[in-house]
C-alpha positions as CSV (number, residue, x, y, z in Angstrom):
1,M,-60.0,11.4,187.6
2,V,-56.9,10.4,185.7
3,M,-55.2,7.2,184.6
4,R,-51.5,6.9,184.0
5,R,-49.0,4.2,183.3
6,G,-46.2,3.8,185.7
7,S,-45.8,6.2,188.5
8,G,-49.0,7.9,189.4
9,P,-49.5,11.6,190.2
10,R,-48.2,12.8,193.5
11,G,-51.5,14.4,194.6
12,F,-54.2,12.5,196.3
13,G,-57.2,13.1,194.1
14,D,-59.0,10.2,192.4
15,Y,-56.7,8.3,190.0
16,I,-55.9,4.9,188.6
17,V,-52.3,3.9,187.9
18,V,-51.5,1.0,185.5
19,G,-48.6,-0.9,186.8
20,D,-47.3,-3.6,189.2
21,C,-48.8,-3.2,192.6
22,L,-45.5,-3.6,194.5
23,D,-43.7,-1.0,192.3
24,E,-46.5,1.5,192.6
25,L,-47.0,1.0,196.4
26,R,-43.3,1.7,196.9
27,R,-43.8,5.1,195.2
28,L,-46.5,6.2,197.6
29,P,-45.5,8.4,200.5
30,A,-45.4,6.9,204.0
31,K,-48.5,7.5,206.2
32,S,-50.5,8.9,203.4
33,V,-53.6,6.7,203.1
34,D,-56.6,6.4,205.4
35,L,-58.0,3.0,204.3
36,V,-56.8,0.1,202.2
37,F,-59.2,-2.4,200.7
38,A,-57.4,-5.4,199.1
39,D,-58.8,-8.2,197.0
40,P,-55.6,-10.0,196.2
41,P,-55.1,-13.2,194.1
42,Y,-56.6,-16.1,196.0
43,N,-54.1,-18.7,194.7
44,L,-57.0,-21.1,194.0
45,Q,-54.7,-23.9,192.9
46,L,-57.2,-25.2,190.3
47,E,-56.2,-28.3,188.5
48,G,-57.7,-28.6,185.1
49,E,-61.1,-27.4,183.9
50,L,-64.1,-27.4,186.2
51,L,-67.2,-28.9,184.5
52,R,-70.9,-28.9,185.3
53,P,-72.8,-32.2,185.3
54,N,-73.8,-31.6,181.7
55,N,-70.1,-31.2,180.8
56,T,-70.3,-27.4,180.1
57,R,-67.3,-25.5,181.4
58,V,-67.6,-23.3,184.5
59,D,-66.3,-19.8,183.9
60,G,-64.0,-19.7,186.9
61,V,-60.8,-18.0,187.8
62,D,-57.9,-19.5,185.7
63,D,-56.0,-16.3,184.9
64,A,-52.2,-16.2,185.1
65,W,-52.4,-13.5,187.9
66,D,-54.0,-16.1,190.3
67,K,-51.3,-18.7,189.8
68,F,-48.2,-19.1,192.1
69,A,-45.6,-21.8,191.9
70,S,-45.8,-22.6,195.6
71,F,-47.2,-21.5,199.0
72,A,-43.8,-20.0,199.7
73,D,-44.0,-17.8,196.6
74,Y,-47.5,-16.7,197.5
75,D,-46.4,-15.9,201.1
76,A,-43.5,-13.9,199.9
77,F,-45.8,-11.9,197.6
78,S,-48.3,-11.3,200.3
79,R,-45.7,-10.2,202.8
80,A,-44.3,-7.7,200.3
81,W,-47.5,-5.9,199.5
82,L,-48.8,-6.0,203.0
83,T,-45.5,-4.5,204.2
84,E,-45.9,-1.6,201.8
85,C,-49.6,-1.1,202.9
86,Q,-48.5,-0.9,206.5
87,R,-45.9,1.7,205.6
88,I,-48.3,3.9,203.6
89,L,-51.2,3.7,206.1
90,K,-51.7,6.6,208.5
91,P,-51.1,5.6,212.1
92,D,-54.9,5.6,212.7
93,G,-55.7,4.0,209.3
94,A,-57.0,0.5,208.6
95,L,-56.8,-2.3,206.1
96,W,-59.4,-4.8,204.9
97,V,-58.4,-7.9,203.0
98,I,-60.8,-10.5,201.5
99,G,-60.1,-14.1,200.6
100,S,-61.3,-17.7,200.6
101,Y,-60.2,-20.8,202.4
102,H,-57.4,-21.0,199.8
103,N,-55.5,-18.0,201.1
104,I,-57.2,-16.1,204.0
105,F,-55.4,-18.1,206.7
106,R,-52.0,-17.5,205.2
107,L,-52.9,-13.8,204.9
108,G,-54.0,-13.7,208.5
109,A,-50.8,-15.2,209.7
110,T,-48.7,-12.7,207.6
111,L,-50.7,-9.8,209.0
112,Q,-50.0,-10.9,212.6
113,D,-46.3,-11.6,211.8
114,L,-46.0,-8.0,210.5
115,G,-47.5,-6.5,213.6
116,F,-50.9,-5.6,212.2
117,W,-53.7,-5.7,214.9
118,I,-56.7,-7.7,213.8
119,L,-60.0,-6.2,214.8
120,N,-62.5,-8.6,213.3
121,D,-62.9,-11.3,210.8
122,I,-66.1,-10.9,208.8
123,V,-68.0,-13.7,207.0
124,W,-69.6,-12.6,203.8
125,R,-72.3,-15.2,203.3
126,K,-73.3,-15.3,199.6
127,V,-77.1,-15.4,198.9
128,N,-76.5,-17.1,195.6
129,P,-73.2,-19.1,195.7
130,M,-71.9,-21.2,192.9
131,P,-73.1,-24.8,193.6
132,N,-70.6,-27.6,194.2
133,F,-70.9,-29.5,190.9
134,R,-68.9,-32.6,191.9
135,G,-70.8,-33.2,195.1
136,R,-67.6,-34.1,197.0
137,R,-67.5,-31.0,199.3
138,F,-69.8,-28.6,201.0
139,T,-71.0,-25.8,198.8
140,N,-68.5,-22.9,199.3
141,A,-71.0,-20.2,200.2
142,H,-68.9,-17.6,201.9
143,E,-65.7,-15.6,201.8
144,T,-63.8,-14.1,204.8
145,L,-62.7,-10.5,205.3
146,I,-60.1,-9.4,207.8
147,W,-60.2,-5.9,209.3
148,A,-56.9,-4.8,210.8
149,T,-55.0,-1.7,211.9
150,P,-51.2,-1.0,211.4
151,D,-50.6,-1.7,215.1
152,Q,-52.4,-2.2,218.3
153,K,-52.3,1.5,219.3
154,S,-54.1,2.8,216.2
155,R,-57.2,4.9,216.9
156,Y,-59.1,3.7,213.9
157,T,-62.3,5.0,212.5
158,F,-65.4,2.9,213.2
159,N,-68.8,4.5,212.5
160,Y,-70.6,2.3,215.0
161,E,-73.8,4.3,215.3
162,S,-74.2,4.5,211.5
163,L,-73.7,0.8,211.2
164,K,-76.2,0.2,213.9
165,A,-78.7,2.4,212.2
166,L,-78.1,0.6,208.9
167,N,-79.0,-2.6,210.7
168,D,-82.4,-1.4,212.1
169,D,-80.8,-0.2,215.4
170,L,-79.2,-3.5,216.1
171,Q,-75.4,-3.9,216.5
172,M,-73.9,-4.8,213.2
173,R,-72.8,-8.5,213.4
174,S,-69.7,-10.0,211.8
175,D,-71.7,-12.2,209.4
176,W,-72.9,-10.3,206.4
177,L,-75.5,-11.4,203.8
178,F,-75.0,-10.2,200.2
179,P,-75.5,-11.7,196.8
180,I,-72.5,-12.2,194.5
181,C,-72.1,-9.7,191.8
182,A,-74.7,-10.5,189.1
183,G,-77.3,-8.9,186.8
184,A,-76.9,-5.4,185.6
185,E,-74.0,-4.7,188.1
186,R,-71.9,-7.5,186.5
187,L,-69.7,-5.8,184.0
188,K,-69.3,-7.5,180.6
189,D,-66.8,-7.3,177.8
190,A,-67.5,-6.9,174.1
191,N,-68.2,-10.6,173.8
192,G,-70.7,-10.7,176.6
193,R,-68.3,-12.4,179.0
194,K,-67.5,-11.3,182.5
195,A,-65.2,-8.3,182.3
196,H,-63.5,-9.6,185.5
197,P,-63.9,-13.0,187.1
198,T,-63.9,-11.8,190.7
199,Q,-65.8,-8.5,190.6
200,K,-67.2,-7.8,194.1
201,P,-70.6,-6.4,194.8
202,E,-70.8,-2.6,195.5
203,A,-73.0,-3.3,198.5
204,L,-70.1,-5.0,200.2
205,L,-67.7,-2.1,199.6
206,H,-70.4,0.4,200.7
207,R,-70.6,-1.2,204.1
208,I,-66.8,-1.4,204.5
209,I,-66.1,2.2,203.4
210,L,-69.0,3.6,205.4
211,A,-67.9,1.7,208.5
212,S,-64.2,2.6,208.5
213,S,-63.7,5.9,206.8
214,N,-65.0,9.4,206.6
215,P,-65.8,11.8,203.7
216,G,-62.6,13.1,202.2
217,D,-60.5,10.2,203.3
218,V,-58.1,8.5,200.9
219,V,-59.0,4.9,200.0
220,L,-56.4,2.7,198.3
221,D,-57.1,-0.5,196.4
222,P,-53.8,-2.2,195.2
223,F,-55.7,-4.8,193.2
224,F,-58.2,-2.5,191.5
225,G,-59.6,-4.8,188.9
226,T,-62.7,-3.1,187.3
227,G,-62.9,-0.5,190.0
228,T,-65.6,-1.4,192.5
229,T,-63.7,0.3,195.3
230,G,-63.3,3.4,193.3
231,A,-66.9,3.5,192.2
232,V,-68.2,3.3,195.8
233,A,-65.5,5.6,197.2
234,K,-66.5,8.3,194.6
235,R,-70.2,7.9,195.4
236,L,-69.5,8.2,199.1
237,G,-67.3,11.3,198.9
238,R,-64.0,9.6,199.5
239,K,-60.9,10.0,197.4
240,F,-59.4,6.8,195.8
241,I,-56.2,5.4,194.4
242,G,-56.4,2.3,192.3
243,I,-53.5,0.2,191.2
244,E,-54.1,-2.3,188.4
245,R,-51.5,-4.0,186.1
246,D,-54.0,-5.0,183.4
247,P,-54.7,-2.1,181.1
248,V,-58.0,-3.6,179.9
249,Y,-59.3,-3.9,183.5
250,A,-58.1,-0.3,184.2
251,E,-59.9,1.1,181.1
252,T,-63.1,-0.7,182.2
253,A,-62.8,0.8,185.7
254,M,-62.1,4.2,184.2
255,A,-65.3,4.2,182.2
256,R,-67.3,2.8,185.0
257,I,-66.2,5.3,187.6
258,A,-66.6,8.3,185.2
259,A,-70.3,7.5,185.1
260,I,-70.7,7.7,188.9
261,K,-72.2,10.8,190.4
262,P,-71.1,11.6,194.0
263,L,-73.8,11.9,196.6
264,P,-74.4,15.4,197.9
265,A,-72.5,16.3,201.0
266,T,-75.7,16.4,203.1
267,A,-76.4,12.7,202.2
268,L,-72.9,11.7,203.4
269,E,-73.4,12.8,207.0
270,T,-73.0,9.9,209.4
271,Q,-74.4,9.5,212.9
272,P,-71.7,10.7,215.4
273,S,-70.3,8.2,217.7
274,K,-71.2,8.6,221.3
275,R,-67.6,7.8,222.2
276,S,-66.4,10.9,220.3
277,A,-69.0,13.2,221.8
278,P,-68.0,15.8,224.3
279,R,-67.8,14.2,227.8
280,V,-70.2,15.4,230.4
281,P,-69.7,13.9,233.9
282,F,-72.7,13.2,236.1
283,G,-71.3,15.7,238.6
284,T,-71.8,18.5,236.0
285,I,-75.5,17.7,235.7
286,V,-75.7,18.2,239.5
287,E,-73.6,21.4,239.4
288,L,-75.9,22.8,236.7
289,G,-78.9,22.1,238.8
290,I,-80.5,19.8,236.2
291,L,-80.7,17.3,239.1
292,T,-80.4,18.7,242.5
293,P,-78.8,17.1,245.6
294,G,-81.4,15.1,247.4
295,S,-83.1,14.0,244.1
296,Q,-84.1,10.3,243.9
297,L,-82.9,8.0,241.1
298,F,-84.3,4.5,240.4
299,D,-83.4,1.3,238.6
300,P,-85.5,0.6,235.4
301,K,-88.2,-1.2,237.5
302,A,-88.2,1.4,240.3
303,A,-87.3,-1.4,242.8
304,I,-84.1,0.3,243.9
305,R,-83.9,3.9,245.0
306,A,-80.7,6.0,245.4
307,E,-80.2,9.6,246.5
308,V,-78.2,12.2,244.6
309,K,-75.4,13.8,246.7
310,A,-73.9,17.3,246.2
311,D,-70.6,15.8,244.9
312,G,-72.3,13.8,242.1
313,T,-72.2,10.5,243.9
314,L,-75.3,8.3,244.7
315,A,-76.2,6.8,248.1
316,H,-78.2,3.6,248.7
317,R,-78.6,1.8,252.1
318,G,-75.3,3.0,253.5
319,R,-73.3,2.6,250.3
320,Q,-72.1,5.5,248.3
321,G,-70.3,5.8,245.0
322,S,-70.4,7.0,241.4
323,I,-73.4,6.2,239.2
324,H,-71.4,3.4,237.6
325,R,-69.9,1.9,240.8
326,L,-73.1,2.0,242.8
327,G,-75.1,0.7,239.9
328,A,-72.8,-2.3,239.7
329,E,-72.9,-2.9,243.5
330,V,-76.7,-2.9,243.8
331,Q,-76.9,-5.5,241.0
332,G,-74.1,-7.6,242.2
333,K,-72.2,-7.1,239.0
334,S,-68.6,-6.1,238.3
335,A,-69.5,-3.2,235.9
336,C,-72.5,-1.1,235.0
337,N,-73.3,1.8,232.7
338,G,-74.9,4.1,235.2
339,W,-76.2,6.4,232.5
340,T,-78.6,3.8,231.2
341,F,-79.2,2.0,234.6
342,W,-80.3,4.9,236.7
343,H,-83.6,6.7,235.9
344,F,-85.3,9.8,237.1
345,K,-89.0,10.6,237.3
346,D,-90.4,13.1,234.8
347,R,-94.1,13.7,235.2
348,G,-94.6,10.3,236.7
349,R,-92.6,8.4,234.0
350,L,-89.1,6.9,234.4
351,K,-86.4,8.2,232.0
352,P,-82.7,7.2,231.9
353,I,-80.4,9.9,233.2
354,D,-78.6,9.6,229.9
355,V,-81.1,12.0,228.3
356,L,-80.0,14.7,230.7
357,R,-76.6,14.9,229.1
358,E,-78.0,16.6,226.0
359,K,-79.5,19.3,228.2
360,A,-76.2,19.8,229.9
361,K,-74.4,20.1,226.6
362,R,-76.8,22.8,225.4
363,Q,-76.2,24.7,228.6
364,L,-72.4,24.4,228.3
365,G,-72.5,25.3,224.6
366,L,-71.1,21.8,223.7
367,A,-73.9,20.6,221.4
368,E,-72.2,21.7,218.2
369,M,-68.6,21.0,219.3
370,P,-66.7,19.0,216.7
371,A,-65.8,15.5,217.7
372,L,-62.1,16.3,217.2
373,L,-62.3,18.7,220.2
374,A,-64.1,16.2,222.4
375,A,-62.3,14.9,225.5
376,E,-63.6,11.5,226.4
């Protein structure tokens, strides 16, 4: 890992460059980055000091970098850095941006105006939010993240199966529960004060980077701060580029990341997505003799019975079609996943025909085929 002032190195190893984010983004090659995580200024528009009921001062964000003369100035700044991110993202890359009610709606509009395609908005619900001391509004207990791709055609990375496993085999939802950065994770300066007022928890970045990138990918953070993105990227086997204009923040990030030990390669393996697995049509299972023509298939309750035909279709009471189409028809639905609906009997027990695909892959020599060679 290196740190430089001004233009960063041309390679794409781990590095921090001290400089203005717009200047440094413009120096990066087009279509060179896999993932961007951005925690830009929120433009909080604070007026005066915020005091607790006992008149002690709240250590909030009042730094010059968070102040803009007008919404127009903030929008122009946002448009400029987002335009550069769109240019440097690979066609199948993605961008995450985080904000609060002060700025996230303006960022969302700018993203759409620029042609980004929004995939999700995520609510980060804070376990331990700062209370509303004045009692004149709801306690602001969440921040919002937007996940977007450079355009609608991007074939972005989403490690769905890994996220599902992370969530006890339930689909990962768009509301995430994490504490704000505190305790030993909160970096402090020599005077015991927060090293950075908006340091994000590593758990949040862990989920984002795990969800939407792969080991070896390049992750860019144009508002690097004290380096949470770099620390998590290094641990998870990704390369990172951090841009930070404040040399003190950059030095803190440098020391922090130097102490991080990357996880071993075996620990970084993610569950392969079923969508990227080699495709095995139901007809192939019939051709290989795993299920023979004339075999009987059943719905999960064994109330509906269908016969397997030589061409890989199913027949039931005069109707015939693919496992998906016939499955939908017998249920009176518009669509059906036939692989999970239809079951075969194995030693008196019903099992979904989906399990037969693995047997077919082994016979075809596809079990170890890399996902990049799959043809869905």
